[in-house]
N, C-alpha and C positions, 0 to 999 in steps of 0.2 A: 503491500499498500504506500502509496507517494505520500508528502507534507500536504499536497492540494486537496487529496482524496480526506485525509485527514479532519484538514480546516472545513470539509463540508461537513461534518459530521460530529463535532467539536468547539464549543465556544469559545471564543479568546478572552484573555489570555491562558494561551496551554502551555506545557512543555514537550515537547516530542523525542521520545529516547530512543534510542536505534538498539533493539537487542543484537545485532549485529554487528555495529559499530563495539559496545559493548564486549562480544567475544575475539573479537579482531583486538582490541587494547589489552584485553587480559591476557591472551596467549604471546602478543607481541613482547607485552613487560616481562611475562614469565621466561620467554628463549633469549630476553636481551641481558638480563639480571644474572648476577652467578646467587642466587636466593634460592633458599630452602623453603622457605615459605612466604608467601604474599596475603597481608589481612589489608583489608580495604579501610580506609579511613569513616568510617560509615557519616560523620558529619558532613561531609560533602555534599551527600545526597541521601539522605534517609529514607527514600519513598520502598514502600514495603517491596513493590514489584520488580524496583531496581536491584535488592537487593536479593530477591529469591533469583533472579537469573544468575548473580557472582556467585551465591550459593553453588547455584548448579553448575556453575564453570568450575567449580575447585576453591574459589577463594575463602579465604579464612576474614577474621573480622578484628577492629578497634576500635574499642567507644573510648569517650569524653565523659560521659553521663548514665546514670544507671535510668535513662528514658531511652536510649540507642538500647543499653542491655534489655530491657524489655519487649522494642519492637524485633531485637535478634532472636527472642526465645522465642514468641510469636511466629516464627519459622522455622523453628527447630534446631536454631544454631545453639551447641553444647557449650555453655558458658565456660566450661573449663579452656575451651579454645580460643578464648577473647582475650587479647591484649587490652587493658586499662589504661591508655597510655596519659591521660591528663594527666599530668605531671602536680595539680592539685585541685585534691577531693576533700570534700566535706566528709566527718567521720560518720554520718551517717550513710551517704552514698558509698562509703567503704565497707560497711557493714551491709549493707542488702547487697552491695555485688559478693562477697564474699557468702554470704549467705545462701546466693543463688550459685555460687560452686563457681565463682570467678577464682584464680588462681595469681594472677602474673600483673604486676600493678609495674607503673614508672614513677619515679621519684627525683627529684632533686633540690630535696634540702635535706636537713637533719630532722626538722621537724616533720616533715611527709614522713619519712623513715618509720620516726615515732608512734605517727598515728598509723600509719601500715600494722604495726607490731602489735598494737594493742587494739586492733579491730579486725584484722585479716591474719592472726599469727600463723608463722608459718610458712608465709606466702613467699611467692618467688619477686623479685623487685631486677627493674632496669633503672641503672642512674644513668639520669640524662645530662648530656654535657655540654657545654656551653660552648659552641662555636660558630664560625667566622660566617655571616652572613649578610656580607654587603652586598651582592649583586641581587639578592631577590627582590620579586616586586612588592612581598610582603614579609618583612623579617620577624624574627619571632625572638631573636637572643635579647632582645630587651626587657622580654618578662621569665624568660623559662631559660633554664640550665645551669649546674652548677660547674663553678673552677676547676677545670682538669686537677689544679692542683688540689681541691677540698674533695675528689674524688674518690680517693683511695681510703683518706678516713671515715668516708662516709659509708665504704664497702665494709669498713672494719666492726662501724660501729652497726652495721645493719646484722652482721652475724651475731655480736653480741646481743642484740635486740630478738634473735631467733630467727630472721628471716635469710633465702637464699639471693646472694647477689647473681640470679641468673647474667647477666651483662648489661652492656653499657647501650647507651641509644643517645642520638640524637637528630637534630631535624636544621636542613638548610636553609629554610626559610620557604614560604608557598610561592610556585612559581621561580624557581632558580635556574637563572639564565647564565650559570657559569660552571663548567664541569671541575672548576679546580677548587671548587667549594667540600666537592665531596672527598679531593686527595687531601684537602688540610684536615677535613675532619677527621680522616681514618689514620692521619699521622696524630693527632690528638689520642684516637683510639688504642693507638699502637703502645705510647707512652705510656696510658693509665694501664694496659694490661701487662705489660713489663712490669710497672711497680708493685701490681696486684700481686705477680706471681712471688716477688720476695715478701709478702705476707700469707704466703699458702693457700691463696685466691687464684682459680684457674675459671675463666667463665665459661659458660655453655653455649653464647651467641651474643650476637652485633644486631642490634636493631637499626638500619640507617635512616628510618622514619621516610618523611615524602618529600615533597618540593619536584616531583621530575616535572620538568612543562610541556604545556601544550602550544599552540602558536595561534596569538591570535591577531595583532595587526603588525609583528616582526617575528624574521626567524627565530629559531631556539634550537639546542643542539637536540640532538637526535636521540633514542634511548640506548641505541646501540652504541653510541660515543661515550654515553655515562656507563654504561656497563663494560668498557672496555679501562677508564677509569679506576673502576673499583676494582676489577682482576688484576691491575698492576699493583694499586694500592694495596692491598691486599697481601699479595705477596711481599710486596716491599716494605711494610710497615708492621704489620700485626707477628707477633712471637709466635703465635702458634694458629694449626687451622681450629676455623672456628663457624659455626652457621650463623648465615646470614638472613635478616628478615627485613621485611621492604612494609611499608604502610602505604600507601600510593592511596590517594585520592581522585586529583584533579584528574592525574593521566589516565585513569579507567572513565570516567563519567564525562568530561566536558565537552570531549569532541562528539558522544554522541546523543548531547542533546540541543535542539533547537525550538527557542521560544518564538512561538509566532502570539504576533501580536496587532489589535484591528488600530486603524488610524482612525480617530474620532473628531479630528478637526486639522482647519489648516490655519493660520494666518503671515501678516506680514508687519514685521512690528520693527520699526526702526530701521529698515531696508533689509532685513532678514527673515528669511523663510523658515517659518516653525510649522513641525508637527507635533502632533496630539495622540498619543496610544494611550491604549486600557491597561497596559502598565508599567511600571516606573523603575527608580532606583529603589524606592520602599516596598515593593513587588515585585522582588527578583533580581536585579540588577546593581545592588547595594557593594560591588567591587570595581565600580566605577566612581564612587564614592571615596572611602579611605585610600584607593591607589592613586587619588589624584589623576585622573587619567588613565594612569600607565595600562590600566587593561582596558583594551576598546574591542568590546565585541563586535567581530564584521556585520552587517544589516545589509538586506536586499530586501527587492520587493517580490514578496511569494509569488515562485513561476514565473520570474524577470529572465530566468535561464536565457528564455530565447530572442532577446534580445541583441539585433544584431549590431547594435551602435548607432545607429541612425536616432534613436530616441534622444531628445532632448535633455538635457541633466541640468540639476542645481543643487547647490549646496543648502544642507536644512541643521536645525538646530531639533533634537528631537527628547522630546519633553514626556511626563504623568502626566494622569487626570487629576492629580490631588492639588490643590490649593497651596502647596509648597514649593518653589522654585527650585529646592533642593531637589526634586524627582528628575530634573533633567539628567540624562545618561549618556547624550550623543551630542558631538559640534560637529559642525564642519564634514556634514554625511551626504556623500556624493548619490542622489536618487534621479529618478526618472521626475523632471517637470510636471508631467500629467498624475503623482501621486493623488487620489483624491480620498475623500471620506469615505469608509470601509475596504480601501486599501489593506492587505493583509503585508503585514513586513516579518520577514526570516529574519533572527536572530541567532547565528550561529556560535558555536563553542559553549552552551551557555548549561551543558547537563551539573557542573558542579559552582556549590555554592551560588546557587540563584536560589531555588522553594525554599533551604533551610534560613535562607536570610530573606526570604521575603514575610512582610506582616501584612495587618489589616489596615495599614493606616487610611484616615478617610471614610472607612467601610469599604472600601475596592478590596475583592478577596485576592489571595494569591494566587498563581496559576494553577490547574493540576498537571498530573503527571501524566501520559500516557505512552505507555508502550508500543511501539509499531515492529513491522515486519518481522 
């Protein structure tokens, strides 16, 4: 079924997610990276239908909350195979997860180690390291990660508290566009692993997190390039062989999704063309706001592939239906000059961090998710 066919039977806005692309992305990632486990980051798209497809493909899962745990349990995912990788958790959520059967948690502070030991005794932990994420579109290092110089003491403290230091983890930032950052991160991991050996602590796994980029409006490294860097870094920096895990989110689902939205109005203001749609930054396209326009989604008229170039075009500002200017999500977009009310726009590469970011601001509902093909 084509997107045009879907648009005939589903009210806009809706997020069309391709099963075929989900499958292709999963298998491509699995073959390109030297990993023994792929744990999908549920936060990037927690739609039940999407999760079912990924589970059928063989993906495991990573959660950031007990809500996400509940969703996974609904589709039959075993809690013991889930990684609770949010480094900051409430004591109540740890107790709930432990009672459900989750046994592996990420930590990046001594206080979090103490919390896990009190509420999830005997559990496995990954110590999340602070790593360089300077070239990522969405850096995370200002909020998460323990300095490598403190990681050894943290592991020893965890052992003293009855926990099992299963491994290290890191995150190079979401939408990472430099393969060097994975190289730098594994250098840090290797140093910590060597220091831990001196304390008689040998790790079982290394969790490289996510950050694998997709192409929006500029070229990004191919996943195969990242795989080559990881292979080299593992042999060059790590003191012994170790299981590698990954927590991809954006890479698996972003390119599988296309947000379909209707034009509800047009205007010319101060000499500029404006298009108003029934979706907005508040209703799925929030990453156009905190990233200061660094993530720019490809936008086209749905069914406009047949355009032979003869149609006149113009530049548009594209905004949402709310009473707030901040719902504007695109500027200077080149579209046919005859775009009219009720025209449909296809916003590509929107399968990740759209629906989970969406709100009901001004009473406009978030997009529905529709799986196709």
